[in-house]
KOLBADO-353260 format. One record per residue (C-alpha): x negated, y, z negated; residue in one letter; residue number from 1. Coordinates in Angstrom, 2 decimals, always signed. Example, Ala and Ser with C-alpha at 12.3 -4.5 7.8 and 13.67 -1.06 7.14 Angstrom:
2
xx, yy, zz, zalum, selo
-12.30, -4.50, -7.80, A, 1;
-13.67, -1.06, -7.14, S, 2;
***
This chain:
508
xx, yy, zz, zalum, selo
-137.91, +116.68, -76.42, M, 1;
-137.52, +115.48, -80.18, K, 2;
-137.14, +112.48, -81.08, K, 3;
-133.45, +113.70, -83.55, S, 4;
-132.68, +114.92, -79.85, T, 5;
-133.02, +112.07, -77.98, I, 6;
-131.29, +110.40, -81.07, W, 7;
-128.73, +112.50, -81.14, F, 8;
-127.88, +112.57, -77.32, L, 9;
-128.05, +108.85, -77.64, T, 10;
-124.93, +108.85, -79.87, V, 11;
-122.78, +111.53, -78.70, I, 12;
-122.95, +110.39, -75.21, M, 13;
-122.58, +105.85, -76.62, A, 14;
-119.51, +107.84, -78.53, L, 15;
-117.78, +108.86, -75.10, A, 16;
-118.31, +105.76, -73.26, F, 17;
-117.20, +103.81, -75.86, L, 18;
-114.39, +106.05, -76.49, G, 19;
-113.70, +106.15, -71.81, L, 20;
-114.05, +101.97, -72.19, L, 21;
-111.31, +102.26, -74.90, N, 22;
-108.56, +104.50, -73.54, V, 23;
-109.54, +102.37, -70.67, Q, 24;
-108.70, +99.20, -72.64, I, 25;
-105.44, +100.11, -73.67, M, 26;
-104.36, +101.55, -70.40, Y, 27;
-104.91, +98.37, -69.34, M, 28;
-103.07, +96.92, -71.91, K, 29;
-99.90, +98.80, -71.93, N, 30;
-99.82, +98.11, -68.00, M, 31;
-99.91, +93.98, -68.15, I, 32;
-97.06, +94.55, -71.40, R, 33;
-94.74, +96.62, -68.80, M, 34;
-95.33, +94.24, -66.01, R, 35;
-94.43, +91.29, -68.43, E, 36;
-91.14, +93.13, -69.61, D, 37;
-90.07, +94.04, -66.10, Q, 38;
-91.01, +90.75, -65.11, F, 39;
-89.17, +88.56, -67.95, S, 40;
-86.62, +91.33, -67.94, E, 41;
-85.56, +91.01, -64.36, G, 42;
-85.62, +87.05, -64.91, V, 43;
-83.33, +86.83, -67.54, K, 44;
-80.40, +88.77, -64.62, R, 45;
-81.43, +86.65, -62.32, S, 46;
-80.66, +83.05, -64.60, L, 47;
-77.28, +85.03, -65.91, Y, 48;
-76.42, +85.75, -62.41, A, 49;
-77.35, +82.16, -61.74, V, 50;
-74.65, +80.20, -64.10, T, 51;
-72.30, +83.48, -63.78, T, 52;
-71.51, +81.62, -60.93, M, 53;
-72.01, +77.84, -61.53, L, 54;
-69.13, +78.13, -63.89, E, 55;
-67.32, +80.61, -61.01, Q, 56;
-68.10, +77.56, -58.75, D, 57;
-66.64, +75.17, -61.18, E, 58;
-63.66, +77.32, -61.61, A, 59;
-62.78, +77.46, -58.67, K, 60;
-63.54, +73.56, -58.24, Y, 61;
-60.27, +73.26, -60.18, Y, 62;
-57.88, +75.58, -59.12, L, 63;
-59.04, +73.89, -54.79, E, 64;
-58.18, +70.52, -56.51, E, 65;
-55.23, +71.32, -58.30, D, 66;
-54.14, +73.07, -54.99, A, 67;
-54.47, +70.26, -52.74, S, 68;
-52.13, +68.48, -54.78, Q, 69;
-49.74, +71.22, -54.96, I, 70;
-49.66, +71.59, -51.24, E, 71;
-49.60, +68.15, -50.36, S, 72;
-46.57, +67.56, -52.49, S, 73;
-44.30, +70.57, -50.48, M, 74;
-45.22, +69.05, -47.53, F, 75;
-42.39, +67.52, -45.85, R, 76;
-43.14, +64.64, -42.92, Q, 77;
-40.62, +62.89, -40.13, Y, 78;
-40.77, +58.84, -39.39, A, 79;
-42.80, +59.28, -36.74, D, 80;
-45.44, +61.14, -38.36, G, 81;
-45.44, +64.06, -37.06, T, 82;
-44.50, +66.94, -38.68, S, 83;
-41.68, +69.19, -38.92, S, 84;
-41.76, +73.16, -37.35, N, 85;
-42.83, +73.90, -40.01, L, 86;
-43.01, +77.40, -41.42, G, 87;
-43.45, +79.44, -44.90, G, 88;
-44.21, +82.46, -47.12, I, 89;
-47.69, +82.89, -48.69, T, 90;
-48.53, +84.80, -52.27, Y, 91;
-52.21, +85.20, -53.44, S, 92;
-52.50, +84.93, -56.86, I, 93;
-55.43, +86.53, -58.99, T, 94;
-56.53, +86.36, -62.95, A, 95;
-60.06, +88.18, -63.95, G, 96;
-62.83, +87.43, -61.11, E, 97;
-60.93, +84.15, -60.02, L, 98;
-58.65, +84.02, -57.06, E, 99;
-56.06, +81.45, -55.66, A, 100;
-53.52, +81.55, -52.65, D, 101;
-50.34, +79.93, -53.44, L, 102;
-48.21, +78.54, -49.32, T, 103;
-44.72, +77.81, -49.85, I, 104;
-43.87, +76.04, -47.12, K, 105;
-41.01, +75.05, -45.93, G, 106;
-38.43, +73.64, -41.97, D, 107;
-37.85, +76.84, -39.98, M, 108;
-35.31, +74.97, -38.49, D, 109;
-33.96, +74.48, -41.32, K, 110;
-33.70, +77.72, -42.47, I, 111;
-32.14, +78.85, -38.56, S, 112;
-29.13, +76.24, -39.01, S, 113;
-28.45, +76.69, -43.25, L, 114;
-28.53, +80.66, -41.39, D, 115;
-26.17, +79.61, -38.44, N, 116;
-23.61, +77.24, -40.81, E, 117;
-23.67, +80.25, -43.72, R, 118;
-23.65, +83.26, -41.74, G, 119;
-25.44, +85.08, -43.96, N, 120;
-29.07, +85.64, -43.86, L, 121;
-29.07, +88.29, -46.24, N, 122;
-27.86, +84.87, -48.94, D, 123;
-29.83, +83.15, -47.56, H, 124;
-32.68, +85.32, -48.38, Y, 125;
-31.69, +86.47, -51.53, K, 126;
-31.83, +81.73, -52.14, S, 127;
-35.09, +81.85, -50.95, M, 128;
-36.36, +84.83, -53.40, Q, 129;
-35.07, +82.58, -56.34, E, 130;
-36.38, +79.47, -54.89, S, 131;
-39.71, +80.87, -54.88, I, 132;
-39.16, +82.95, -57.97, K, 133;
-38.76, +78.54, -59.44, G, 134;
-42.09, +78.02, -57.28, Q, 135;
-44.26, +80.21, -58.53, Y, 136;
-43.34, +80.05, -62.19, L, 137;
-44.25, +76.16, -62.03, Y, 138;
-47.48, +77.32, -60.26, Q, 139;
-47.95, +79.55, -63.45, K, 140;
-47.81, +76.55, -65.29, G, 141;
-49.74, +75.13, -63.13, L, 142;
-51.80, +77.22, -63.45, L, 143;
-52.05, +77.30, -66.82, N, 144;
-52.98, +73.22, -66.94, E, 145;
-55.82, +74.34, -64.53, V, 146;
-57.56, +76.93, -67.06, I, 147;
-57.13, +73.76, -70.12, L, 148;
-58.44, +71.07, -67.90, K, 149;
-61.73, +73.13, -67.49, I, 150;
-61.91, +73.95, -70.88, I, 151;
-61.21, +70.36, -71.95, S, 152;
-62.49, +68.09, -69.13, Q, 153;
-64.48, +69.89, -67.04, A, 154;
-67.72, +68.97, -70.28, S, 155;
-67.60, +65.61, -69.23, D, 156;
-68.82, +65.96, -65.50, R, 157;
-72.32, +64.58, -64.83, P, 158;
-74.68, +67.60, -64.97, I, 159;
-76.23, +66.66, -61.21, H, 160;
-72.13, +67.65, -60.12, E, 161;
-71.51, +70.79, -61.28, R, 162;
-75.42, +72.10, -61.10, A, 163;
-75.98, +70.09, -57.72, D, 164;
-80.10, +70.56, -57.69, S, 165;
-79.94, +72.63, -54.06, S, 166;
-77.56, +75.06, -55.02, L, 167;
-79.36, +76.07, -58.69, V, 168;
-82.11, +76.77, -56.56, S, 169;
-80.65, +79.14, -53.46, N, 170;
-78.94, +80.66, -56.10, Y, 171;
-82.16, +81.23, -58.21, L, 172;
-83.75, +82.64, -55.26, R, 173;
-81.05, +84.67, -53.62, S, 174;
-81.38, +85.93, -57.62, E, 175;
-84.96, +86.12, -57.14, L, 176;
-85.38, +88.45, -54.73, E, 177;
-82.58, +90.19, -55.41, N, 178;
-84.97, +91.77, -58.46, N, 179;
-88.43, +91.90, -56.54, G, 180;
-89.64, +88.37, -57.82, L, 181;
-90.94, +86.61, -54.59, T, 182;
-93.17, +84.25, -56.31, M, 183;
-92.55, +80.26, -56.10, P, 184;
-90.57, +78.54, -59.16, F, 185;
-89.75, +74.89, -60.61, E, 186;
-87.55, +74.28, -62.58, F, 187;
-85.90, +71.61, -64.37, A, 188;
-81.84, +70.39, -66.70, V, 189;
-82.07, +69.37, -69.85, V, 190;
-80.42, +68.22, -72.00, N, 191;
-80.35, +69.71, -75.59, R, 192;
-82.42, +67.38, -76.56, N, 193;
-84.52, +67.92, -75.11, G, 194;
-84.25, +65.61, -72.10, A, 195;
-84.84, +66.20, -67.86, V, 196;
-81.77, +65.59, -66.21, M, 197;
-83.02, +66.33, -63.50, Y, 198;
-86.17, +68.73, -62.21, K, 199;
-87.83, +69.56, -59.07, T, 200;
-91.50, +67.77, -58.26, A, 201;
-93.42, +70.34, -58.81, G, 202;
-91.88, +70.52, -62.39, Y, 203;
-94.60, +69.48, -65.50, N, 204;
-93.52, +69.97, -68.49, A, 205;
-97.46, +71.10, -69.29, I, 206;
-97.55, +73.51, -68.16, D, 207;
-94.18, +74.80, -69.99, D, 208;
-96.10, +77.56, -71.80, V, 209;
-94.46, +80.15, -73.37, P, 210;
-94.67, +83.33, -71.25, G, 211;
-94.35, +82.04, -67.88, S, 212;
-90.92, +79.17, -68.82, S, 213;
-88.19, +80.67, -69.12, F, 214;
-84.69, +79.36, -70.36, I, 215;
-81.09, +79.48, -69.67, Q, 216;
-77.54, +78.16, -70.84, T, 217;
-75.76, +75.76, -68.58, L, 218;
-71.93, +77.25, -68.92, F, 219;
-72.22, +78.40, -72.86, P, 220;
-68.70, +76.81, -73.45, N, 221;
-69.27, +73.72, -73.61, D, 222;
-69.31, +71.37, -76.31, P, 223;
-72.25, +72.49, -78.64, T, 224;
-73.57, +68.21, -77.95, N, 225;
-72.66, +68.79, -74.54, K, 226;
-74.62, +72.03, -73.91, I, 227;
-77.71, +71.42, -70.70, N, 228;
-80.90, +74.07, -70.59, Y, 229;
-81.97, +75.09, -66.93, L, 230;
-85.85, +75.83, -67.26, K, 231;
-87.09, +77.69, -64.88, V, 232;
-91.73, +77.82, -64.53, Y, 233;
-93.38, +80.64, -62.57, F, 234;
-96.48, +78.75, -61.54, P, 235;
-98.08, +81.92, -60.42, T, 236;
-97.25, +84.14, -62.68, K, 237;
-100.66, +85.51, -64.41, K, 238;
-101.68, +86.27, -60.28, D, 239;
-98.47, +88.76, -60.24, Y, 240;
-99.01, +90.56, -63.96, I, 241;
-102.92, +90.71, -62.71, F, 242;
-102.38, +92.28, -59.19, S, 243;
-100.71, +94.76, -60.67, S, 244;
-103.83, +96.04, -62.82, I, 245;
-106.17, +94.92, -60.55, K, 246;
-107.07, +98.70, -59.71, F, 247;
-108.53, +98.56, -63.06, M, 248;
-111.71, +96.97, -62.04, I, 249;
-113.28, +99.07, -59.65, P, 250;
-112.99, +101.82, -63.21, T, 251;
-114.94, +99.33, -64.99, F, 252;
-117.30, +98.86, -62.51, V, 253;
-118.31, +101.62, -62.50, F, 254;
-117.63, +102.38, -66.15, T, 255;
-120.92, +99.63, -66.33, F, 256;
-122.42, +101.67, -64.03, I, 257;
-122.56, +104.23, -65.30, L, 258;
-123.65, +102.54, -68.76, L, 259;
-126.55, +100.71, -67.89, V, 260;
-127.63, +104.50, -66.51, I, 261;
-127.49, +106.24, -69.13, F, 262;
-129.98, +102.72, -71.02, L, 263;
-132.00, +102.65, -68.57, Y, 264;
-132.81, +106.94, -68.98, T, 265;
-132.62, +106.54, -72.48, I, 266;
-135.69, +103.45, -72.68, V, 267;
-137.33, +106.49, -70.46, T, 268;
-137.02, +109.50, -72.34, A, 269;
-137.84, +106.79, -75.37, F, 270;
-140.80, +105.72, -73.55, R, 271;
-141.94, +108.89, -72.31, Q, 272;
-142.26, +110.45, -75.42, K, 273;
-143.61, +107.46, -77.03, K, 274;
-146.21, +107.54, -73.64, L, 275;
-146.69, +111.35, -74.82, T, 276;
-147.61, +110.60, -78.14, E, 277;
-150.22, +108.08, -77.72, M, 278;
-151.94, +110.54, -75.27, K, 279;
-152.29, +112.82, -77.03, N, 280;
-153.60, +110.72, -79.94, D, 281;
-155.77, +109.65, -76.99, F, 282;
-157.11, +113.47, -76.31, I, 283;
-158.14, +114.04, -80.04, N, 284;
-159.88, +110.89, -80.29, N, 285;
-161.50, +111.52, -76.78, M, 286;
-162.52, +114.97, -78.58, T, 287;
-164.22, +113.67, -81.48, H, 288;
-166.27, +110.95, -79.67, E, 289;
-167.61, +113.33, -76.97, F, 290;
-167.87, +115.46, -79.84, K, 291;
-170.84, +113.61, -81.52, T, 292;
-173.05, +113.00, -78.91, P, 293;
-171.78, +116.24, -77.59, I, 294;
-173.52, +117.59, -80.26, S, 295;
-176.52, +115.39, -81.27, T, 296;
-177.14, +116.32, -77.21, I, 297;
-177.12, +119.58, -78.35, S, 298;
-178.69, +119.97, -81.34, L, 299;
-181.87, +118.94, -79.97, A, 300;
-181.79, +121.10, -76.87, A, 301;
-181.96, +123.85, -79.86, Q, 302;
-185.51, +121.75, -81.41, M, 303;
-186.98, +121.67, -77.99, L, 304;
-187.02, +125.89, -78.76, N, 305;
-188.59, +125.33, -81.63, D, 306;
-192.71, +126.04, -80.85, D, 307;
-193.49, +123.41, -83.53, S, 308;
-192.14, +120.39, -81.89, V, 309;
-193.19, +121.18, -78.88, R, 310;
-196.61, +120.65, -80.26, K, 311;
-195.36, +117.76, -82.06, S, 312;
-195.85, +114.59, -79.29, Q, 313;
-194.13, +111.97, -81.65, N, 314;
-191.08, +114.82, -82.25, M, 315;
-190.68, +114.82, -78.37, L, 316;
-190.66, +111.63, -78.08, Q, 317;
-188.13, +111.03, -80.80, H, 318;
-186.15, +113.63, -79.66, I, 319;
-185.74, +112.85, -75.96, S, 320;
-184.92, +109.28, -77.15, T, 321;
-182.16, +110.86, -79.30, V, 322;
-180.80, +112.38, -76.12, I, 323;
-181.01, +109.48, -73.92, N, 324;
-179.34, +107.22, -76.24, D, 325;
-176.37, +109.52, -76.77, E, 326;
-176.78, +110.31, -73.14, T, 327;
-175.67, +106.61, -72.76, K, 328;
-173.19, +107.02, -75.43, R, 329;
-171.41, +109.32, -73.28, L, 330;
-171.76, +108.37, -70.29, R, 331;
-170.13, +104.70, -70.97, F, 332;
-167.17, +106.69, -72.70, Q, 333;
-166.18, +108.03, -69.61, V, 334;
-167.12, +104.84, -67.92, E, 335;
-164.90, +103.50, -69.83, K, 336;
-161.90, +105.87, -68.97, V, 337;
-162.76, +105.63, -65.26, L, 338;
-162.65, +102.14, -65.38, Q, 339;
-159.21, +101.81, -67.08, M, 340;
-157.66, +104.81, -64.13, S, 341;
-159.29, +103.00, -61.25, M, 342;
-157.43, +99.24, -62.84, F, 343;
-154.07, +101.29, -62.65, D, 344;
-154.58, +102.55, -58.81, R, 345;
-155.80, +99.26, -57.57, Q, 346;
-157.74, +95.75, -57.51, K, 347;
-161.12, +95.39, -59.70, A, 348;
-164.04, +95.31, -57.39, T, 349;
-165.98, +92.37, -59.35, L, 350;
-169.41, +90.58, -58.14, K, 351;
-168.16, +86.95, -59.57, L, 352;
-170.60, +84.31, -60.38, Q, 353;
-170.74, +80.78, -62.16, D, 354;
-172.41, +82.30, -65.85, V, 355;
-173.34, +79.68, -68.50, D, 356;
-170.83, +81.38, -71.43, A, 357;
-172.82, +79.77, -73.90, N, 358;
-175.81, +81.23, -73.19, V, 359;
-173.55, +85.12, -72.41, A, 360;
-172.59, +84.47, -75.62, I, 361;
-175.55, +83.74, -77.13, A, 362;
-177.25, +86.38, -75.92, N, 363;
-174.77, +89.04, -77.04, I, 364;
-175.19, +87.94, -80.40, I, 365;
-178.35, +88.04, -80.46, H, 366;
-178.15, +91.66, -80.17, T, 367;
-174.72, +93.07, -82.00, F, 368;
-176.10, +91.01, -85.14, K, 369;
-178.06, +93.94, -86.11, I, 370;
-175.24, +95.82, -85.85, K, 371;
-173.23, +92.93, -88.55, V, 372;
-176.15, +92.23, -89.92, E, 373;
-176.34, +96.65, -90.66, K, 374;
-173.14, +96.37, -92.79, Y, 375;
-173.91, +93.52, -94.78, G, 376;
-172.03, +91.09, -92.24, G, 377;
-172.41, +87.64, -90.91, R, 378;
-171.68, +86.63, -87.07, L, 379;
-172.26, +82.60, -86.87, D, 380;
-171.96, +80.71, -83.44, A, 381;
-170.44, +77.52, -82.43, E, 382;
-170.99, +77.00, -78.76, L, 383;
-169.49, +73.26, -78.64, N, 384;
-168.53, +73.63, -74.94, A, 385;
-170.81, +70.49, -73.44, E, 386;
-169.80, +72.39, -69.79, E, 387;
-169.20, +76.30, -69.72, A, 388;
-170.31, +76.92, -66.71, T, 389;
-167.46, +79.57, -65.50, V, 390;
-166.83, +82.30, -62.41, H, 391;
-167.07, +85.82, -63.59, V, 392;
-167.93, +88.70, -63.04, D, 393;
-170.58, +88.92, -65.59, E, 394;
-171.08, +92.71, -66.37, M, 395;
-167.28, +92.39, -67.46, H, 396;
-167.35, +89.61, -69.17, F, 397;
-169.89, +90.44, -71.14, T, 398;
-167.84, +93.95, -72.24, N, 399;
-165.56, +92.13, -73.10, V, 400;
-167.25, +90.16, -75.46, I, 401;
-169.14, +93.05, -76.53, F, 402;
-165.92, +94.79, -77.10, N, 403;
-163.85, +91.93, -79.65, L, 404;
-166.54, +91.76, -81.80, L, 405;
-166.75, +96.09, -82.00, D, 406;
-163.07, +95.88, -82.46, N, 407;
-164.08, +92.90, -85.81, A, 408;
-166.88, +95.36, -86.87, V, 409;
-163.83, +98.38, -87.07, K, 410;
-161.51, +97.10, -88.30, Y, 411;
-162.70, +95.70, -91.55, R, 412;
-162.05, +95.46, -94.94, R, 413;
-164.37, +97.02, -97.79, E, 414;
-164.26, +95.05, -99.85, D, 415;
-165.46, +91.53, -98.83, V, 416;
-168.78, +91.04, -97.04, P, 417;
-167.38, +90.66, -92.45, L, 418;
-167.72, +87.22, -91.37, E, 419;
-168.00, +86.74, -87.64, L, 420;
-167.58, +83.10, -86.07, I, 421;
-167.59, +83.14, -82.00, A, 422;
-166.65, +79.25, -80.87, T, 423;
-166.64, +77.74, -77.35, T, 424;
-164.94, +74.84, -76.82, N, 425;
-163.48, +72.38, -73.70, E, 426;
-159.50, +72.31, -73.30, I, 427;
-157.48, +70.37, -71.07, S, 428;
-156.61, +71.45, -67.58, G, 429;
-160.77, +72.30, -66.97, N, 430;
-160.49, +75.07, -69.35, R, 431;
-163.00, +76.54, -71.59, L, 432;
-161.65, +78.06, -74.49, E, 433;
-163.87, +80.88, -76.43, I, 434;
-162.21, +82.23, -79.58, T, 435;
-163.63, +85.53, -81.83, I, 436;
-162.27, +84.86, -85.65, S, 437;
-162.77, +87.26, -88.13, D, 438;
-162.35, +88.11, -91.63, N, 439;
-161.13, +91.75, -91.28, G, 440;
-158.06, +93.69, -92.34, I, 441;
-155.88, +91.76, -89.64, G, 442;
-153.11, +93.30, -87.32, I, 443;
-149.58, +93.38, -88.99, K, 444;
-146.01, +91.50, -86.65, K, 445;
-144.91, +94.69, -85.00, E, 446;
-148.27, +95.73, -83.62, D, 447;
-149.11, +92.36, -82.27, L, 448;
-146.61, +93.22, -79.20, K, 449;
-148.43, +96.34, -78.70, K, 450;
-152.40, +95.72, -78.83, I, 451;
-152.81, +95.24, -76.05, F, 452;
-151.33, +98.44, -74.27, D, 453;
-153.16, +101.49, -73.23, K, 454;
-153.63, +104.58, -75.53, F, 455;
-152.00, +101.35, -78.61, Y, 456;
-153.62, +101.87, -82.10, R, 457;
-152.82, +100.47, -84.86, V, 458;
-151.86, +102.65, -87.62, S, 459;
-154.91, +102.24, -89.24, T, 460;
-157.17, +102.88, -86.32, G, 461;
-155.10, +106.20, -86.18, N, 462;
-157.67, +107.18, -88.63, R, 463;
-160.76, +108.97, -87.38, H, 464;
-164.04, +108.02, -89.02, D, 465;
-162.74, +104.67, -87.04, V, 466;
-163.94, +106.03, -83.75, K, 467;
-162.29, +104.52, -80.41, G, 468;
-159.29, +106.26, -77.26, F, 469;
-157.38, +102.76, -77.72, G, 470;
-158.80, +101.20, -74.71, L, 471;
-161.09, +99.03, -75.25, G, 472;
-158.06, +95.58, -75.34, L, 473;
-155.94, +97.08, -72.17, A, 474;
-159.49, +96.33, -70.98, Y, 475;
-160.74, +93.16, -71.97, V, 476;
-156.56, +92.25, -71.62, Q, 477;
-157.25, +92.95, -67.61, K, 478;
-160.10, +91.96, -67.20, M, 479;
-159.58, +88.34, -68.90, V, 480;
-155.88, +88.29, -66.06, H, 481;
-158.26, +89.72, -63.24, E, 482;
-161.00, +86.79, -63.88, L, 483;
-157.87, +84.18, -64.03, G, 484;
-157.50, +83.32, -67.29, G, 485;
-155.22, +84.45, -70.02, E, 486;
-155.61, +86.18, -73.49, I, 487;
-153.74, +86.00, -76.86, R, 488;
-154.24, +86.54, -80.56, V, 489;
-153.87, +85.60, -83.93, E, 490;
-153.89, +87.56, -86.97, S, 491;
-152.52, +88.19, -90.77, E, 492;
-152.84, +91.31, -93.09, V, 493;
-155.39, +91.81, -95.23, N, 494;
-156.60, +87.67, -93.92, V, 495;
-158.67, +87.91, -90.52, G, 496;
-157.60, +88.28, -86.66, T, 497;
-158.69, +85.97, -84.01, K, 498;
-158.50, +86.39, -80.39, F, 499;
-158.71, +83.31, -78.49, I, 500;
-159.13, +83.53, -74.30, I, 501;
-159.28, +80.42, -72.09, I, 502;
-161.08, +80.93, -68.64, L, 503;
-161.27, +78.24, -65.45, P, 504;
-164.10, +76.53, -66.37, L, 505;
-166.29, +75.67, -62.57, T, 506;
-167.55, +71.55, -62.44, K, 507;
-170.66, +72.01, -61.27, N, 508;
***
């Protein structure tokens, strides 16, 4: 799959995920807004119903007060305190939503005696009707007086009497339940200046935040300077709103899981693409690495077919040496690939022993110095560690140092003579520090984190004039870790590179 195709699929999937998330978020916002609107509407209806019932209670209070006064004035008592045989006629008075009963009472015995005296019951009833009519007109006037009293005097009553806290609480609970809002609430009654007249135990003005509290005017017909307000706070409103959208949580979880899987798939695809490119590069380099010794061996074999060559002992010796060297070179390259393959499958089998790093490095430098001098360079050693005994596999330790020196020669600068320095120093923690530094082409910062990856080679190393499989530094890092050490690199382009190996010391 081409990289452009992977990027195209990535963009398409990213846009699809963004669209899906946008739809989910918009739906959630609409659900929250709808739920809040329903909640606010239900609370407002409940508060309006509560204030209406309080106004009706107040009107009923004044009607009953005046009716009781009228009734007491109509009763006639005997001297001994017993009432006469009273009877009467009851009228019901309705004014809008307000109702009241008016009873005109009298002594039924006297009504009977009046009937006997006059001898005409019809005349008596007519007289009673006239009397009742007069009383009705009188009561109608009293009702008007009650209405005037409500308008002029009701606001003078203490708010604690007009809107009793227990009554308000019961009304609120009943009306909220009628509107489907069964949740805890706290309320307070405040005046026009915001001073609290009374409140429930759980009411706190600090929690009185917009959206969670509602306000309703009590007795709106009161004078402006005597207006009071009912403030209701719902401490669990957020939980109530959240309960309507909690079913959305699984959808977000599933979307997040899909997103993680998508990202993992894309990263894996890019890694596989990169690995494929690195393997192709490895195969190309391996082909060139193997081609040279194979060609040399093939040429030497052809020369052996020449009779003149076979007759010359010196020539046979030379050809034999060439074949032997090229065979070793070929075997070394194959061995390197097999070692890395083996290390990937299982833990390396090492023959550990105590080795003096100063001595081992000095021997390597003595052998490698000839190759450096061939290119007009210089290889120096500063083996300053007084104690340099390490517990390592001598063969692999030698290969590690050799690989680092060989890389320095491969990636030298053509414009300046090569300078190589190998040093050893004791550092804290009973450890030995080995450094291999050069003045070569250096490594770019973006490549530093990848140089220890298998098959990876920096851009300048992909030229065919610099041979290699991209396995040398991967092998170095693998072996240093197997020996219980660590390795890091410092480099600057066109200045040089320094490899730093730290191994634990073995104290004698």
